[in-house]
C-alpha positions as CSV (number, residue, x, y, z in Angstrom):
1,M,13.0,34.8,-8.9
2,N,13.3,32.4,-11.8
3,Y,13.7,28.7,-11.6
4,Q,17.6,28.8,-11.7
5,Q,17.6,31.3,-8.9
6,A,15.2,29.1,-6.9
7,L,17.6,26.2,-7.3
8,D,20.5,28.4,-6.3
9,Y,18.7,29.5,-3.2
10,I,17.8,25.9,-2.2
11,Y,21.3,24.8,-2.6
12,S,22.7,27.8,-0.7
13,F,21.8,26.1,2.5
14,A,24.0,23.4,4.1
15,N,23.8,20.6,1.6
16,F,24.9,17.2,3.1
17,E,24.3,15.5,-0.3
18,T,27.3,17.3,-1.7
19,R,29.5,16.8,1.4
20,P,31.5,13.6,1.7
21,A,30.6,11.3,4.6
22,D,34.0,11.8,6.3
23,Q,33.1,15.4,6.7
24,Q,29.9,14.6,8.5
25,T,29.1,13.2,11.9
26,R,26.0,12.1,13.7
27,A,26.0,15.4,15.5
28,D,25.2,17.1,12.2
29,Y,21.7,15.5,12.3
30,T,19.0,16.8,14.5
31,L,15.2,17.1,14.2
32,D,14.9,20.3,16.3
33,R,15.1,22.7,13.3
34,M,12.6,20.7,11.3
35,W,10.1,20.6,14.1
36,A,10.4,24.4,14.5
37,L,10.2,25.0,10.7
38,L,7.1,22.8,10.3
39,A,5.4,24.5,13.3
40,E,5.8,27.9,11.5
41,L,4.1,26.3,8.5
42,D,1.2,25.1,10.7
43,N,2.4,21.5,10.7
44,P,1.3,20.4,7.2
45,Q,2.6,16.9,7.8
46,E,-0.3,16.4,10.2
47,R,-3.0,17.0,7.6
48,Y,-2.9,13.7,5.6
49,P,-1.7,10.2,6.3
50,M,1.8,9.0,5.3
51,V,3.8,5.9,4.6
52,H,7.4,6.1,5.8
53,I,10.1,4.0,4.0
54,A,13.7,3.5,5.2
55,G,16.4,1.1,4.1
56,T,19.8,0.9,2.5
57,K,18.7,-0.6,-0.8
58,G,15.3,-0.6,-2.6
59,K,13.5,2.1,-0.7
60,G,13.0,4.2,-3.9
61,S,11.8,1.3,-6.0
62,T,9.4,0.2,-3.2
63,A,8.1,3.8,-2.8
64,A,7.5,4.1,-6.5
65,M,5.7,0.8,-6.7
66,L,3.5,1.5,-3.7
67,T,2.7,4.9,-5.0
68,S,1.7,3.4,-8.4
69,I,-0.5,0.8,-6.7
70,L,-2.3,3.5,-4.6
71,T,-2.7,5.7,-7.8
72,A,-4.2,2.8,-9.7
73,A,-6.7,2.4,-6.8
74,G,-7.8,6.0,-7.5
75,H,-6.1,7.7,-4.6
76,R,-4.3,11.1,-4.9
77,V,-0.8,10.2,-3.8
78,G,2.2,12.4,-2.9
79,L,5.7,10.9,-3.4
80,Y,8.8,12.3,-1.8
81,T,12.2,10.8,-2.8
82,S,15.8,11.7,-3.1
83,P,18.2,12.1,-4.8
84,H,17.0,12.9,-8.3
85,L,18.3,11.7,-11.7
86,H,17.7,14.8,-13.9
87,T,15.7,17.5,-12.1
88,Y,15.1,18.6,-8.6
89,R,11.4,18.4,-9.4
90,E,11.5,14.6,-9.4
91,R,11.8,14.7,-5.6
92,V,8.2,16.1,-5.1
93,R,5.4,14.6,-7.2
94,I,1.8,13.7,-7.1
95,G,1.2,10.4,-8.8
96,R,3.3,10.8,-12.0
97,R,3.2,14.6,-12.1
98,L,6.4,16.4,-11.0
99,I,6.0,19.6,-9.0
100,S,6.3,22.4,-11.6
101,E,9.0,25.1,-11.8
102,D,6.5,27.8,-11.0
103,E,5.2,25.9,-8.0
104,V,8.8,25.6,-6.6
105,I,9.3,29.4,-7.2
106,D,6.0,30.4,-5.7
107,W,6.5,28.4,-2.6
108,L,10.1,29.7,-2.0
109,E,9.0,33.3,-2.6
110,K,6.2,33.0,-0.1
111,H,8.4,31.4,2.6
112,R,11.8,32.9,2.1
113,P,11.3,35.5,4.9
114,L,10.6,32.6,7.2
115,F,13.8,30.8,6.2
116,D,15.8,33.9,6.9
117,T,14.8,33.7,10.6
118,F,16.5,30.2,11.0
119,E,20.2,29.5,11.4
120,D,21.9,26.5,9.9
121,L,18.9,25.2,7.8
122,T,19.9,22.5,5.4
123,T,18.9,22.0,1.8
124,F,17.2,18.7,2.7
125,E,15.1,20.4,5.5
126,V,13.9,23.1,3.1
127,T,13.0,20.4,0.4
128,T,11.2,18.3,3.0
129,A,9.2,21.2,4.2
130,L,8.4,22.1,0.6
131,A,7.2,18.5,0.0
132,F,5.1,18.3,3.2
133,D,3.5,21.7,2.6
134,F,2.9,21.1,-1.2
135,F,1.1,17.8,-0.5
136,A,-1.1,19.6,2.1
137,Q,-1.9,22.4,-0.4
138,E,-2.8,19.8,-3.1
139,S,-5.0,17.9,-0.7
140,V,-3.4,14.5,-1.3
141,D,-5.2,11.4,0.1
142,I,-1.9,9.9,1.3
143,A,1.9,10.5,0.8
144,V,4.7,8.0,0.5
145,I,7.9,9.4,2.1
146,E,11.4,8.1,1.5
147,V,14.0,8.6,4.2
148,G,17.0,10.5,3.1
149,L,19.6,8.9,5.3
150,G,19.3,6.4,8.1
151,G,16.1,6.8,10.0
152,R,16.1,7.9,13.6
153,L,17.5,11.4,13.0
154,D,16.6,11.8,9.4
155,T,14.8,15.0,8.6
156,T,11.7,13.1,7.5
157,N,11.3,11.4,10.9
158,V,9.0,14.1,12.2
159,I,5.9,12.2,11.1
160,T,3.7,9.7,12.6
161,P,2.8,7.5,9.6
162,V,0.0,4.9,9.2
163,L,2.6,2.4,8.0
164,S,6.4,2.1,8.3
165,I,8.5,0.0,5.8
166,I,12.1,-1.0,6.1
167,T,13.7,-2.3,2.9
168,S,17.0,-4.3,2.7
169,V,19.7,-3.2,5.1
170,S,23.4,-3.4,4.3
171,L,26.5,-1.5,5.2
172,D,26.5,2.1,3.9
173,H,27.1,5.6,5.5
174,T,29.0,3.8,8.2
175,A,30.7,7.1,9.4
176,I,27.2,8.3,10.4
177,L,25.0,5.3,11.0
178,G,27.4,2.8,12.6
179,D,30.0,0.2,11.6
180,T,27.8,-2.9,11.8
181,I,24.7,-4.2,10.2
182,A,23.0,-4.2,13.6
183,E,23.8,-0.6,14.4
184,I,22.6,0.5,11.0
185,A,19.4,-1.5,11.3
186,L,18.8,0.0,14.7
187,D,19.1,3.5,13.3
188,K,16.7,2.7,10.5
189,A,14.3,1.1,12.9
190,G,14.0,4.6,14.4
191,I,11.1,5.3,12.0
192,I,8.9,2.6,13.6
193,K,6.3,4.3,15.8
194,P,4.2,2.9,18.7
195,G,1.2,0.9,17.5
196,V,2.0,1.6,13.8
197,P,2.3,-1.5,11.6
198,V,5.8,-2.1,10.1
199,V,6.7,-4.2,7.0
200,S,10.3,-5.4,6.7
201,A,12.1,-6.8,3.7
202,P,14.2,-10.0,4.2
203,Q,17.2,-8.9,6.3
204,P,20.5,-10.3,7.6
205,A,19.8,-12.0,10.9
206,E,21.4,-9.3,13.0
207,A,19.4,-6.6,11.2
208,L,16.1,-8.4,11.5
209,S,16.8,-9.0,15.2
210,E,17.1,-5.3,15.9
211,I,14.0,-4.4,13.8
212,Q,11.9,-7.0,15.5
213,R,13.1,-6.0,19.0
214,V,12.2,-2.3,18.4
215,A,8.8,-3.2,16.9
216,S,8.0,-5.5,19.8
217,E,9.0,-3.0,22.4
218,I,6.5,-0.4,21.1
219,A,3.7,-2.8,20.0
220,A,4.1,-2.2,16.3
221,R,2.6,-5.1,14.4
222,Q,5.2,-6.8,12.2
223,T,5.0,-8.2,8.7
224,I,8.2,-9.9,7.5
225,V,8.6,-10.5,3.8
226,G,10.2,-14.0,3.4
227,R,8.2,-15.2,6.4
228,D,4.7,-13.9,6.0
229,W,4.8,-12.9,2.3
230,T,6.9,-14.9,-0.2
231,W,7.7,-14.5,-3.8
232,K,8.9,-16.7,-6.7
233,L,10.6,-15.3,-9.8
234,G,9.2,-16.2,-13.2
235,S,10.6,-15.2,-16.6
236,M,12.9,-12.2,-17.0
237,Q,13.0,-10.2,-20.2
238,P,14.7,-6.9,-21.1
239,D,11.4,-5.0,-20.7
240,G,10.3,-6.6,-17.4
241,Q,9.8,-9.8,-15.4
242,T,7.0,-11.9,-13.9
243,V,6.8,-12.6,-10.1
244,D,4.4,-14.7,-8.2
245,V,3.7,-13.1,-4.8
246,Q,2.0,-15.2,-2.1
247,S,0.1,-13.8,0.8
248,P,0.0,-15.2,4.4
249,A,-3.3,-16.8,3.3
250,R,-1.5,-18.6,0.5
251,E,-3.3,-16.5,-2.2
252,T,-1.0,-15.9,-5.2
253,L,-0.8,-12.8,-7.4
254,R,1.2,-13.1,-10.6
255,L,2.7,-9.7,-11.2
256,W,4.4,-8.3,-14.4
257,M,6.8,-5.6,-13.4
258,P,9.0,-3.3,-15.6
259,L,11.8,-3.3,-13.0
260,I,14.1,-6.3,-13.5
261,G,16.2,-8.4,-11.1
262,A,15.7,-10.7,-8.2
263,H,16.2,-7.7,-5.8
264,E,13.4,-5.8,-7.5
265,A,11.1,-8.8,-7.1
266,V,11.8,-8.5,-3.3
267,N,11.0,-4.8,-3.5
268,A,7.7,-5.6,-5.3
269,T,6.7,-8.1,-2.6
270,V,7.4,-5.5,0.1
271,A,5.3,-3.0,-1.7
272,V,2.4,-5.5,-2.1
273,A,2.7,-6.4,1.6
274,G,2.5,-2.7,2.4
275,A,-0.5,-2.2,0.2
276,D,-2.2,-5.1,2.0
277,Q,-1.5,-3.4,5.4
278,L,-3.1,-0.2,4.1
279,R,-6.1,-2.3,2.8
280,R,-6.5,-3.7,6.3
281,Q,-6.8,0.0,7.5
282,S,-9.8,0.4,5.1
283,W,-7.9,1.9,2.2
284,A,-9.7,0.9,-1.0
285,I,-7.1,-1.3,-2.8
286,T,-8.1,-4.4,-4.9
287,P,-5.9,-7.2,-6.3
288,D,-6.5,-5.6,-9.8
289,D,-5.1,-2.3,-8.4
290,V,-2.0,-4.1,-7.3
291,L,-1.5,-5.8,-10.7
292,V,-2.1,-2.5,-12.6
293,G,0.0,-0.4,-10.3
294,V,3.0,-2.6,-10.3
295,R,2.9,-3.0,-14.1
296,A,2.7,0.8,-14.5
297,T,5.6,1.6,-12.2
298,E,8.1,4.1,-13.6
299,W,11.5,4.2,-11.8
300,P,14.3,4.8,-14.2
301,G,18.1,4.3,-13.6
302,R,17.7,1.0,-11.8
303,T,18.8,-2.0,-14.0
304,E,17.3,0.0,-16.8
305,I,17.9,-1.3,-20.4
306,L,18.5,1.8,-22.6
307,G,19.5,0.1,-25.8
308,R,20.2,-3.1,-27.7
309,Q,22.9,-4.1,-30.2
310,P,24.9,-3.4,-28.1
311,W,23.0,-3.7,-24.9
312,V,23.2,-0.5,-22.8
313,M,22.2,-0.5,-19.2
314,A,22.2,2.2,-16.4
315,D,22.0,1.3,-12.8
316,G,22.6,3.2,-9.6
317,A,24.4,0.5,-7.6
318,H,26.5,2.3,-5.0
319,N,27.8,-0.5,-2.7
320,D,29.1,-4.0,-3.0
321,A,25.7,-5.6,-2.2
322,S,24.0,-3.6,-4.9
323,A,26.8,-4.4,-7.4
324,R,26.3,-8.2,-6.7
325,A,22.6,-7.8,-7.3
326,L,23.3,-6.0,-10.5
327,L,25.6,-8.7,-11.9
328,A,23.2,-11.4,-10.9
329,T,20.5,-9.6,-13.0
330,V,22.9,-9.3,-15.9
331,N,23.8,-13.0,-15.8
332,C,20.2,-14.0,-15.6
333,L,19.1,-11.7,-18.4
334,L,22.0,-11.9,-20.8
335,G,24.2,-14.8,-19.7
336,Q,27.9,-14.6,-20.0
337,C,28.0,-11.5,-22.2
338,R,31.1,-9.3,-22.7
339,I,30.8,-6.3,-20.3
340,V,32.1,-2.9,-21.1
341,L,32.0,-1.2,-17.7
342,I,31.6,2.5,-17.2
343,F,32.2,3.2,-13.5
344,G,32.0,6.4,-11.4
345,A,31.4,6.7,-7.7
346,S,31.1,9.2,-4.9
347,V,34.5,9.5,-3.2
348,D,33.0,8.5,0.2
349,K,31.7,5.2,-0.9
350,K,33.5,1.8,-0.5
351,I,34.9,1.9,-4.0
352,D,37.4,-0.8,-3.5
353,E,34.7,-3.2,-2.4
354,M,32.6,-2.4,-5.5
355,F,35.7,-2.9,-7.6
356,G,36.1,-6.4,-6.1
357,V,32.7,-7.3,-7.4
358,L,32.6,-5.4,-10.8
359,L,36.1,-5.4,-12.2
360,P,36.5,-9.2,-12.5
361,A,33.3,-9.3,-14.6
362,A,34.4,-6.6,-17.1
363,A,36.3,-7.1,-20.3
364,H,36.9,-3.4,-20.7
365,I,36.7,-0.7,-18.1
366,I,36.3,3.1,-18.4
367,V,36.4,5.1,-15.2
368,T,34.8,8.5,-15.1
369,A,33.1,11.1,-12.9
370,A,29.6,12.5,-12.6
371,D,29.1,16.2,-12.5
372,H,28.7,16.1,-8.7
373,P,30.9,17.6,-5.9
374,R,31.3,14.2,-4.2
375,A,32.4,12.4,-7.4
376,A,35.7,10.6,-7.1
377,D,38.4,11.7,-9.5
378,P,38.9,9.3,-12.5
379,E,42.6,9.3,-11.8
380,L,42.0,8.1,-8.3
381,L,39.8,5.3,-9.7
382,R,42.4,4.4,-12.2
383,E,45.1,4.1,-9.5
384,M,42.7,2.0,-7.3
385,A,42.0,-0.3,-10.2
386,G,45.7,-0.6,-11.0
387,R,46.4,-1.8,-7.5
388,R,44.0,-4.6,-8.2
389,G,45.9,-5.4,-11.4
390,Y,43.4,-3.9,-13.9
391,S,44.3,-1.5,-16.6
392,V,41.5,1.0,-17.2
393,E,40.7,3.9,-19.5
394,T,39.6,7.2,-18.1
395,A,37.0,9.7,-19.3
396,P,36.4,13.1,-17.8
397,A,32.6,12.9,-18.2
398,V,30.0,10.2,-18.2
399,G,28.6,11.2,-21.6
400,E,32.1,11.0,-23.2
401,A,32.6,7.6,-21.6
402,L,29.3,6.3,-22.9
403,V,29.9,7.4,-26.5
404,A,33.3,5.8,-26.5
405,A,32.0,2.6,-24.9
406,V,29.1,2.2,-27.4
407,G,31.3,3.1,-30.3
408,G,33.8,0.3,-29.5
409,A,31.3,-2.3,-28.4
410,E,30.1,-5.3,-30.5
411,E,26.4,-5.9,-30.9
412,N,26.1,-8.6,-28.2
413,D,28.2,-6.7,-25.7
414,L,26.8,-4.9,-22.6
415,V,27.7,-1.3,-21.9
416,L,27.1,-1.0,-18.2
417,A,27.1,2.4,-16.5
418,T,27.0,2.2,-12.7
419,G,28.6,3.1,-9.4
420,S,26.2,5.8,-8.4
421,L,22.8,7.1,-9.2
422,F,24.4,10.3,-10.5
423,V,26.3,8.2,-13.1
424,A,23.2,6.4,-14.0
425,G,21.3,9.7,-14.5
426,E,24.0,11.2,-16.7
427,A,24.3,8.0,-18.7
428,R,20.6,8.1,-19.4
429,F,20.8,11.7,-20.6
430,A,23.8,11.0,-22.7
431,W,22.2,8.0,-24.3
432,F,19.0,9.9,-25.2
433,E,21.1,12.7,-26.6
434,H,23.3,10.3,-28.6
435,T,20.3,8.4,-30.1
436,G,18.2,11.5,-30.7
437,Q,15.4,10.4,-28.3
438,P,13.4,13.0,-26.4
439,L,15.3,14.2,-23.5
440,P,13.9,13.9,-19.9
441,P,12.9,17.0,-17.9
442,C,16.2,18.4,-16.7
443,D,17.3,21.3,-14.5
444,P,19.1,24.2,-16.3
445,P,22.9,24.0,-16.5
446,K,24.8,25.3,-13.5
447,V,25.9,28.9,-13.9
C-alpha cells in the first residue's frame, strides 16, 4: 500500500464530509460503532488525558492556540482537527509535526483486517481511531480533540476529557443539529461530562442558557468568557494583533497573536481560560508559556494575509456570522478598501445569507468552486447573485479565479477568497504557486 492507496482506502468508507447535509439525518450519527472499534484497539483514548472542543465557529483556532500553549510549556501534545487545508496528515499531529505518510500507511495495514469485520464504518470513525491510537503509541502527555460536527453524537464524543470547551455557537448544520440556536447549543453541550470543568466562549443568551443548564445538572464547573475572563483589543496589523486578557483575579496578560480579528481575540481568551483550568489541575503552565504559545500559533486559512500590493487574504468563513466577522476584520485592518471577492461555498450552506453580507461589500465578484464533491456549481452561484441584482464573473477553479483577480486588481485593493475552508486552502496553494513560494505539504492528486 502506498500513500495514495491509503487515502483511497480511508475515503472508501462512508464519508459524510462529502455528502450534502440534506442527504444526512441525525439517525446517521451513532457512537455504537466507535465504541466497538475502540474496544478492539484496547481503548487507546483511555491512556492519556484529553481536552474536548466543540462549537460552530473558532474551535479550530482555539484548539491550535491551546496546543501551542501546552507545547510551549514543554508538554507533548496531540492535536486532532478537521477538515484539512492541503493534506489529510494535518488532521493528526503532535505539536507542529504532522503524522507522516508512512505512519498512516503502517497503521492502516496493521488494522485493515479489523475494519473489514465492521459494517458501515465511516471515514471520520477510521480517522478518529487512527488519531486516538497514534497518540497512545506516541505517548503524548495530553491531546486536544476538536469535534467534527455537533457534540452529543459526534464520533469524538466517546472520551471523558479533563476539560471541555465550547466556542461560539451560531446556526449551521441545521438539518442535523436543529433549527434554533438553543437546539444547536444543547447538542454541543453534549460533550460536557459530569464533574469535568467546562469553558464557554461568549454566547447568544439562548445558547448560554442551555450550556449553563446542562453543566449545572451534572456538576461541571463553569467558566464563562466575557463574565469570568475578559479581553480588550489592542492594535491590529497585517501580521498580527495585541490583546489584553484579564483573569477573574483581574490579572492582565498582553498577548501578541498572529491570528487577526476581534473573533480571534475571543478565541485566544477562551484558549487562555482553558489553559488556566488545566493549570488548576496541576498542569505546569506559566504566564510566559501562554505568551510564547499564543505568539507561536500557526493556523492558516483564517483571515490570513497572503500578499500585499494588492492585498490578498484567504479565510474559511462558511456562514453569515463568520462573514460578518471577516468583514469587520477587513474594515479594522484596511479601512474602506476596494474588495475583489472570490467566493465559493458548499452547496448545503446558507449561501444566500452569506451573499447578503458579502456581496454589498464587493466592487467585483468572481464565483468559483473548490475541488470538492459538495462545492456549489459556479453557475448556481451566478444565478443566486443575479437574483440579488449583482452581476458576477465565473471561474471553474479557485486558482484560475485568484490569478484573474490579482491580475486585475490595483495595489490598494483586497483580493478576498472565502466562502469555505476548501476555497481558502485552494487559494493559499494557488497563491504560493503563482508567486513561486514553497508549496505546503499536499496530498497527491486524485487519480
